[in-house]
SEKE-787802 format. One record per residue (C-alpha): residue number from 0; x, y, z. Coordinates in nm, 4 decimals, m for minus. Example, Ala and Ser with C-alpha at 12.3 -4.5 7.8 and 13.67 -1.06 7.14 Angstrom:
num, x, y, z
0, 1.2300, m0.4500, 0.7800
1, 1.3670, m0.1060, 0.7140
***
This chain:
num, x, y, z
0, 0.0681, 0.8376, m1.0987
1, m0.2525, 0.6355, m1.1249
2, m0.3390, 0.3064, m1.0054
3, m0.5080, 0.1008, m1.3283
4, m0.7663, m0.1877, m1.2473
5, m0.9691, m0.3451, m1.4816
6, m1.2800, m0.5671, m1.3542
7, m1.1402, m0.6769, m1.0294
8, m1.4150, m0.7969, m0.8591
9, m1.7013, m0.5155, m0.7734
10, m1.4369, m0.2429, m0.9698
11, m1.6065, m0.3415, m1.2846
12, m1.4947, m0.1692, m1.6359
13, m1.1522, 0.0544, m1.6106
14, m1.0616, 0.2164, m1.3079
15, m0.7423, 0.5028, m1.3166
16, m0.7274, 0.5910, m0.9544
17, m0.4588, 0.9119, m0.8530
18, m0.2110, 0.8250, m0.5553
19, m0.1426, 1.1739, m0.3360
20, 0.1516, 1.1620, m0.0533
21, m0.2109, 1.1073, 0.1636
22, m0.4449, 0.9280, 0.0261
23, m0.7419, 0.7916, 0.2063
24, m0.9969, 0.5947, 0.1401
25, m1.3675, 0.5606, 0.2438
26, m1.6788, 0.4701, 0.2182
27, m1.8997, 0.1365, 0.3095
28, m1.8515, m0.2082, 0.4079
29, m1.7524, m0.4445, 0.0552
30, m1.7206, m0.1529, m0.2035
31, m1.3571, m0.2830, m0.2601
32, m1.1479, m0.0697, m0.0481
33, m0.9473, m0.3868, 0.0673
34, m0.9954, m0.5265, m0.3382
35, m0.8261, m0.1881, m0.3864
36, m0.5784, m0.2276, m0.1430
37, m0.4822, m0.5905, m0.2592
38, m0.4064, m0.5063, m0.6502
39, m0.2045, m0.1429, m0.5062
40, m0.0092, m0.4850, m0.3203
41, 0.0196, m0.7243, m0.5705
42, 0.2199, m0.4180, m0.8057
43, 0.4281, m0.2934, m0.5755
44, 0.5705, m0.5865, m0.4950
45, 0.9078, m0.6665, m0.7430
46, 0.9851, m0.9860, m0.6171
47, 0.5736, m1.1759, m0.8031
48, 0.4797, m0.8844, m0.9890
49, 0.3572, m0.9374, m1.2794
50, 0.3864, m1.3319, m1.2994
51, 0.2587, m1.4400, m0.9701
52, 0.1197, m1.1678, m0.8094
53, 0.0335, m1.1717, m0.4361
54, m0.2996, m1.1417, m0.4308
55, m0.3689, m1.3378, m0.1389
56, 0.0015, m1.2614, 0.0675
57, m0.1684, m1.1020, 0.4263
58, m0.3363, m0.9438, 0.5599
59, m0.5009, m0.9548, 0.2297
60, m0.7095, m1.2926, 0.0832
61, m0.9148, m1.2097, m0.2873
62, m0.8997, m1.6188, m0.4286
63, m0.8374, m1.7504, m0.7233
64, m0.9932, m1.6125, m1.0164
65, m1.2642, m1.7203, m1.0363
66, m1.3457, m1.4894, m0.6968
67, m1.1504, m1.2195, m0.8683
68, m1.2524, m1.1656, m1.1529
69, m1.5458, m0.9323, m1.1839
70, m1.8841, m1.1297, m1.1702
71, m1.7256, m1.4304, m1.0144
72, m1.4863, m1.5370, m1.3127
73, m1.7159, m1.4591, m1.5821
74, m1.5394, m1.1661, m1.6942
75, m1.2720, m1.3129, m1.9921
76, m0.9568, m1.1137, m1.8224
77, m0.8837, m0.8446, m1.5287
78, m0.5969, m0.6364, m1.5196
79, m0.3897, m0.4097, m1.2854
80, m0.0696, m0.2455, m1.3336
81, m0.0197, 0.2290, m1.2880
82, 0.1129, 0.5010, m1.4790
83, 0.3327, 0.7821, m1.4867
84, 0.2923, 0.8815, m1.7954
85, 0.2684, 1.2404, m1.6277
86, 0.5963, 1.2314, m1.4367
87, 0.9229, 1.3421, m1.4908
88, 0.9888, 0.9899, m1.6647
89, 0.6761, 0.8908, m1.8330
90, 0.6515, 0.5159, m1.7787
91, 0.3483, 0.3082, m1.7248
92, 0.3259, m0.1034, m1.6542
93, 0.0188, m0.3239, m1.6882
94, m0.0257, m0.6926, m1.6232
95, m0.3531, m0.8941, m1.8130
96, m0.4488, m1.1909, m1.6039
97, m0.6825, m1.4652, m1.7703
98, m0.8536, m1.8082, m1.6843
99, m0.6283, m2.0971, m1.7748
100, m0.7977, m2.4375, m1.7556
101, m0.9246, m2.2984, m1.4578
102, m0.6000, m2.1360, m1.2957
103, m0.5526, m1.7864, m1.3091
104, m0.2780, m1.7039, m1.5471
105, m0.0486, m1.3907, m1.6687
106, m0.1396, m1.3815, m2.0952
107, m0.0056, m0.9934, m2.0945
108, 0.2433, m0.7461, m2.0266
109, 0.3742, m0.3962, m2.0927
110, 0.5657, m0.1806, m1.9592
111, 0.6644, 0.1395, m2.1564
112, 0.8890, 0.4154, m2.0860
113, 0.9395, 0.6985, m2.3599
114, 0.9186, 0.5779, m2.7273
115, 1.0504, 0.2008, m2.5752
116, 0.8260, m0.0910, m2.4828
117, 0.8105, m0.4115, m2.3579
118, 0.5504, m0.6639, m2.4764
119, 0.4982, m1.0178, m2.3225
120, 0.1819, m1.2652, m2.5118
121, 0.1145, m1.5536, m2.3401
122, 0.0699, m1.8697, m2.7151
123, m0.1363, m2.0906, m2.5307
124, m0.1204, m2.3694, m2.7869
125, 0.2884, m2.3754, m2.8116
126, 0.2859, m2.1897, m2.4113
127, 0.5442, m2.0332, m2.5099
128, 0.5537, m1.6373, m2.3852
129, 0.6247, m1.4016, m2.7416
130, 0.8574, m1.0760, m2.6602
131, 0.8151, m0.7878, m2.8351
132, 1.1437, m0.5060, m2.7858
133, 1.0674, m0.1557, m2.9564
134, 1.3025, 0.0664, m2.9647
135, 1.2330, 0.4379, m2.9905
136, 1.4922, 0.6332, m3.0991
137, 1.7037, 0.3875, m3.2238
138, 1.5384, 0.3308, m3.4750
139, 1.5561, m0.0846, m3.4291
140, 1.3145, m0.2559, m3.5925
141, 1.0353, m0.4277, m3.3545
142, 1.1490, m0.8051, m3.2848
143, 0.9757, m1.0598, m3.1473
144, 1.1397, m1.4250, m3.0615
145, 0.9513, m1.6617, m2.8058
146, 1.0862, m1.7735, m2.4491
147, 0.9650, m2.0955, m2.2843
148, 0.9439, m1.9917, m1.9636
149, 1.0086, m1.6694, m1.6904
150, 1.3027, m1.7430, m1.4813
151, 1.4634, m1.6176, m1.1380
152, 1.7584, m1.6943, m1.3393
153, 1.9562, m1.5638, m1.7072
154, 2.0182, m1.3763, m1.8864
155, 1.8205, m1.0240, m1.6977
156, 1.7393, m0.9837, m1.3419
157, 1.8861, m0.6459, m1.2809
158, 1.4568, m0.4627, m1.2670
159, 1.3103, m0.7352, m1.3634
160, 1.3794, m0.9592, m1.0335
161, 1.0191, m1.1953, m1.2651
162, 1.0677, m1.1321, m1.6045
163, 1.3873, m1.2730, m1.7725
164, 1.4616, m1.2831, m2.1022
165, 1.5056, m1.6044, m2.1363
166, 1.5951, m1.8113, m2.5146
167, 1.6542, m2.1596, m2.5642
168, 1.8926, m2.1747, m2.7893
169, 2.1556, m1.9454, m2.7527
170, 2.2524, m1.8727, m3.0570
171, 1.9863, m1.6433, m3.1023
172, 2.1638, m1.3814, m2.8697
173, 2.4724, m1.3395, m3.1761
174, 2.0921, m1.2414, m3.3809
175, 1.9447, m0.9536, m3.1126
176, 2.0605, m0.6687, m2.9617
177, 2.1187, m0.8067, m2.6184
178, 2.3000, m0.4818, m2.5132
179, 1.9841, m0.2420, m2.6862
180, 1.7749, m0.5074, m2.4393
181, 2.0008, m0.4326, m2.1538
182, 2.0191, m0.1008, m2.1230
183, 1.6340, m0.0743, m2.1733
184, 1.6025, m0.3033, m1.8701
185, 1.8045, m0.0878, m1.6629
186, 1.6957, 0.2138, m1.7586
187, 1.3117, 0.1031, m1.6118
188, 1.2453, 0.3001, m1.2658
189, 1.1366, 0.1733, m1.0012
190, 0.7957, 0.2288, m0.8505
191, 0.7348, 0.1953, m0.5246
192, 0.7094, m0.0073, m0.2467
193, 0.4753, m0.0538, 0.0088
194, 0.4528, m0.1995, 0.3730
195, 0.0292, m0.3257, 0.5058
196, m0.0332, m0.3157, 0.8092
197, m0.3706, m0.5233, 0.8925
198, m0.6617, m0.3491, 1.0823
199, m0.6487, m0.6284, 1.3590
200, m0.2818, m0.6439, 1.4970
201, m0.1351, m0.7948, 1.7729
202, m0.2421, m0.8440, 2.0530
203, 0.0582, m0.7403, 2.3682
204, 0.2511, m1.0117, 2.5964
205, 0.3558, m1.0188, 2.9639
206, 0.7133, m1.1272, 2.8241
207, 0.8844, m1.1819, 2.5628
208, 1.1291, m1.3739, 2.5151
209, 1.2294, m1.5919, 2.1647
210, 1.0651, m1.3587, 1.8260
211, 1.1427, m1.2347, 1.5132
212, 1.1734, m0.8772, 1.2990
213, 1.0347, m1.0645, 1.0087
214, 0.7915, m0.8046, 0.9377
215, 0.3929, m0.9036, 0.9295
216, 0.1131, m0.6852, 0.9043
217, m0.0364, m0.7455, 1.2055
218, 0.2378, m0.6187, 1.4357
219, 0.3929, m0.8393, 1.5699
220, 0.7737, m0.7465, 1.5576
221, 0.6962, m0.4680, 1.6314
222, 0.8480, m0.5020, 2.0095
223, 1.1076, m0.7156, 1.9339
224, 1.2132, m0.3463, 1.6966
225, 1.1580, m0.1369, 1.9197
226, 1.3377, m0.3196, 2.2045
227, 1.6980, m0.3244, 1.9541
228, 1.6120, 0.0372, 1.8783
229, 1.5640, 0.1413, 2.2811
230, 1.9123, m0.0470, 2.3351
231, 2.0649, 0.1673, 2.0763
232, 2.0212, 0.4976, 2.3190
233, 2.2071, 0.6760, 2.1317
234, 2.1306, 0.5902, 1.7633
235, 1.9705, 0.8712, 1.5951
236, 1.6565, 0.6510, 1.4338
237, 1.5978, 0.5520, 1.8963
238, 1.5858, 0.9557, 1.9116
239, 1.3661, 1.0166, 1.6054
240, 1.1553, 0.7129, 1.7070
241, 1.1653, 0.8389, 2.1155
242, 1.0539, 1.1957, 1.9938
243, 0.7801, 1.0670, 1.7876
244, 0.6055, 0.8186, 1.9948
245, 0.6077, 1.0905, 2.2889
246, 0.4653, 1.3793, 2.0912
247, 0.2137, 1.1277, 1.9441
248, 0.0926, 0.9688, 2.3183
249, 0.1099, 1.3725, 2.3945
250, m0.0893, 1.4258, 2.1151
251, m0.3234, 1.1001, 2.1015
252, m0.4023, 1.0735, 2.5577
253, m0.2674, 0.7307, 2.4999
254, 0.0564, 0.7961, 2.7023
255, 0.3716, 0.9472, 2.8537
256, 0.7007, 0.7289, 2.7182
257, 0.7126, 0.3991, 2.5607
258, 1.0287, 0.1775, 2.7098
259, 1.1549, m0.1619, 2.7119
260, 1.2811, m0.3461, 3.1038
261, 1.4755, m0.5950, 2.9952
262, 1.4775, m0.8749, 3.2527
263, 1.7964, m1.0123, 3.2005
264, 2.1252, m0.8706, 3.1544
265, 2.1913, m1.0310, 2.7651
266, 1.9948, m0.9194, 2.4934
267, 1.9040, m1.2175, 2.4242
268, 1.7299, m1.2182, 2.7343
269, 1.3242, m1.1708, 2.8162
270, 1.1772, m0.8120, 2.7753
271, 0.8313, m0.5973, 2.8907
272, 0.6990, m0.3701, 2.7190
273, 0.5977, m0.1114, 2.9151
274, 0.4040, 0.2338, 2.8613
275, 0.4078, 0.5392, 3.0977
276, 0.0379, 0.6109, 3.1310
277, m0.0708, 0.7926, 3.4878
278, 0.3173, 0.8724, 3.5769
279, 0.4493, 0.4934, 3.6346
280, 0.5681, 0.2522, 3.3872
281, 0.3115, m0.0771, 3.3758
282, 0.3126, m0.3411, 3.1049
283, 0.1074, m0.3211, 2.7854
284, m0.1256, m0.5570, 2.8778
285, m0.2518, m0.3628, 3.1675
286, m0.3005, m0.0206, 3.0103
287, m0.5751, 0.0670, 2.8055
288, m0.5910, m0.1910, 2.4586
289, m0.5860, 0.1050, 2.2416
290, m0.2276, 0.1476, 2.3097
291, m0.0494, m0.1811, 2.1752
292, m0.3193, m0.1362, 1.8858
293, m0.1869, 0.1843, 1.7982
294, 0.2359, 0.0683, 1.8793
295, 0.2493, m0.0866, 1.5336
296, 0.1140, 0.2008, 1.2962
297, 0.2898, 0.4213, 1.4520
298, 0.6227, 0.2371, 1.4665
299, 0.6233, 0.1370, 1.1345
300, 0.5622, 0.4982, 0.9429
301, 0.8574, 0.6433, 1.1558
302, 1.0311, 0.3863, 1.0232
303, 0.9658, 0.3036, 0.7141
304, 1.1534, 0.4490, 0.4076
305, 1.0703, 0.7203, 0.2472
306, 1.0276, 0.4789, m0.1605
307, 0.8276, 0.2967, 0.0694
308, 0.4155, 0.4061, 0.0999
309, 0.2866, 0.2559, 0.4535
310, m0.0974, 0.0948, 0.2794
311, m0.2986, 0.1518, 0.6432
312, m0.5984, m0.0798, 0.7301
313, m0.8111, 0.1356, 0.9794
314, m0.5536, 0.2873, 1.2065
315, m0.8722, 0.4030, 1.4336
316, m0.9213, 0.0394, 1.5690
317, m0.9619, 0.1284, 1.9720
318, m0.8966, 0.4810, 2.0057
319, m1.1044, 0.7159, 2.1322
320, m1.1938, 1.0232, 1.8765
321, m0.9179, 1.2405, 1.9978
322, m0.6668, 0.9910, 1.9791
323, m0.8258, 0.9097, 1.6003
324, m0.7732, 1.3024, 1.5399
325, m0.3920, 1.2897, 1.6669
326, m0.3557, 1.0492, 1.4116
327, m0.4376, 1.2408, 1.1435
328, m0.2070, 1.4818, 1.2435
329, 0.0622, 1.2463, 1.2922
330, 0.0538, 1.1140, 0.9370
331, 0.0889, 1.4904, 0.8014
332, 0.3568, 1.5641, 1.0372
333, 0.5803, 1.2743, 0.8406
334, 0.4646, 1.3912, 0.4559
335, 0.5826, 1.7421, 0.5871
336, 0.9003, 1.6923, 0.7699
337, 0.9814, 1.3175, 0.6063
338, 0.8127, 1.2795, 0.2221
339, 0.6382, 0.9626, 0.3447
340, 0.3664, 0.8645, 0.2094
341, 0.0339, 0.7318, 0.2889
342, m0.3040, 0.5429, 0.1304
343, m0.5250, 0.5093, 0.4710
344, m0.8494, 0.3188, 0.4883
345, m1.0674, 0.4884, 0.6890
346, m1.4501, 0.4453, 0.8930
347, m1.3513, 0.7357, 1.0961
348, m1.3961, 1.1461, 1.0089
349, m1.2190, 1.2274, 1.3650
350, m0.9129, 1.1095, 1.0829
351, m1.0384, 1.2656, 0.7753
352, m1.1189, 1.5615, 0.9410
353, m0.7441, 1.6043, 1.1085
354, m0.6331, 1.5991, 0.7783
355, m0.8189, 1.8487, 0.6328
356, m0.7722, 2.0854, 0.9287
357, m0.4139, 2.0702, 0.9125
358, m0.4059, 2.0946, 0.5059
359, m0.6272, 2.3971, 0.5582
360, m0.3382, 2.5794, 0.8164
361, m0.0610, 2.5131, 0.5700
362, 0.1131, 2.2311, 0.6882
363, 0.0699, 2.0768, 0.3657
364, m0.0366, 2.1520, 0.0369
365, m0.4181, 2.0541, m0.0567
366, m0.2837, 1.8898, m0.3563
367, m0.0458, 1.6328, m0.1182
368, m0.3854, 1.4852, m0.0315
369, m0.6831, 1.2423, m0.2051
370, m1.0049, 1.1596, m0.0939
371, m1.1185, 0.8020, m0.2760
372, m1.5145, 0.7501, m0.1916
373, m1.5523, 0.3860, m0.2967
374, m1.9508, 0.4628, m0.3971
375, m2.0984, 0.0891, m0.4249
376, m2.3551, 0.0521, m0.7003
377, m2.5142, m0.3206, m0.6534
378, m2.2587, m0.5208, m0.7704
379, m2.0707, m0.2061, m0.8892
380, m1.8311, 0.0353, m0.7600
381, m1.7862, 0.3614, m0.8449
382, m1.4348, 0.5229, m0.7071
383, m1.5302, 0.9070, m0.6722
384, m1.1243, 1.1053, m0.5675
385, m1.2436, 1.4233, m0.4145
386, m1.0058, 1.7127, m0.4120
387, m1.0131, 2.0105, m0.1279
388, m0.9795, 2.3684, m0.1177
389, m0.7357, 2.6118, 0.0623
390, m0.9906, 2.6014, 0.3373
391, m1.0202, 2.1771, 0.3551
392, m1.2978, 2.1812, 0.1923
393, m1.4058, 1.8394, m0.0400
394, m1.4263, 1.9765, m0.3641
395, m1.5826, 1.6877, m0.5933
396, m1.8182, 1.4685, m0.3269
397, m2.1053, 1.2837, m0.4780
398, m2.4546, 1.3159, m0.3907
399, m2.4502, 1.0232, m0.1978
400, m2.1385, 1.0959, 0.0223
401, m2.2363, 1.1418, 0.4060
402, m2.5584, 1.0781, 0.3007
403, m2.6236, 0.8888, 0.5953
404, m2.4902, 1.0972, 0.8535
405, m2.6997, 1.3964, 0.6559
406, m3.0601, 1.2225, 0.7379
407, m2.9251, 1.1065, 1.0968
408, m2.9005, 1.5009, 1.1811
409, m3.2185, 1.5686, 0.9596
410, m3.3683, 1.3156, 1.1925
411, m3.2421, 1.4563, 1.5312
412, m3.3095, 1.7819, 1.4441
413, m3.7105, 1.7344, 1.3235
414, m3.7341, 1.5904, 1.6369
415, m3.5390, 1.8176, 1.8757
416, m3.8324, 2.0610, 1.6925
417, m4.1456, 1.8089, 1.7323
***
């Protein structure tokens, strides 16, 4: 599968960006990595895309049309979408946005599956959308009709939560193949959902009482999910989570175990999250900051359903090199055992190199890993998809990849020689 981005901030021009079970984003600051994650999050949010893409849903904040479109709004249009024409059910989806009276407006939308397609075009003069549907195999003649608005309620919701075909005159129904439309919409393959984990996670509290399990990118919900699951001592989820926590804690050297201490008899009573670091349980606020910062990454990754892709920004924050490398193994294990998928934005060579090592040892196929190197040149960014060979070596790296590290090493060697 490829993500399609055109004229979004520094990602000027057309970009077709491949995704794999482990997709790693690397590159200097302000090179477009967070922009890519925001676009990926937007296009996988079925409750808002394509009508109102969540470019500003936390932890992302791309702003208005003028700050999203390349050249600070100078681009006539920008677009996002995806393409899976090489998949089992060839399909693609693309939305194009323009500035209408200073506001971002969905102006074109196209979805294709096989030889059938639906196209939507905004008519600025009439302030209406025209919808055209083509059914290839049935040889139905292309037809076109206006829709007055996009709505959550109407003839069809199903797999099109935002795009509802709504005709002003109900008597139009008898002139259109509505049954064919319904079959077409129902046949639309579901794109995976995504969950974002922010680079700055919530600080630990000494005691937790009132809270919510509603997901937040900063992980404020994690202690409450952890408390609920750990109380279910015999559940499969409990055993799975505990096993993953103990293994990661041991390999990273961060902790030996995580537990919840109830401060009352009722489930609604306050509780504490404790980490066993050196032989006895210690409150999370009294151990290294890396423990609390790693828990949202680990717990979200384990609990995420298989149709959800984790978009993780800087999982290595506050972690020492050994723990950073352990994260690489942790991600590989979940891909190999549970078929999880990750898009990881990182500045850590330890994370990247450990994933390369695991691929070289055969824990996952090298085809399951792609490194997207974001190389910024002035106001433009070029994305280089880098792959691995059987020994874990990086294939296709441009001259500028890791050039800084090479220069630093050469300077050090030259000083040692002198």
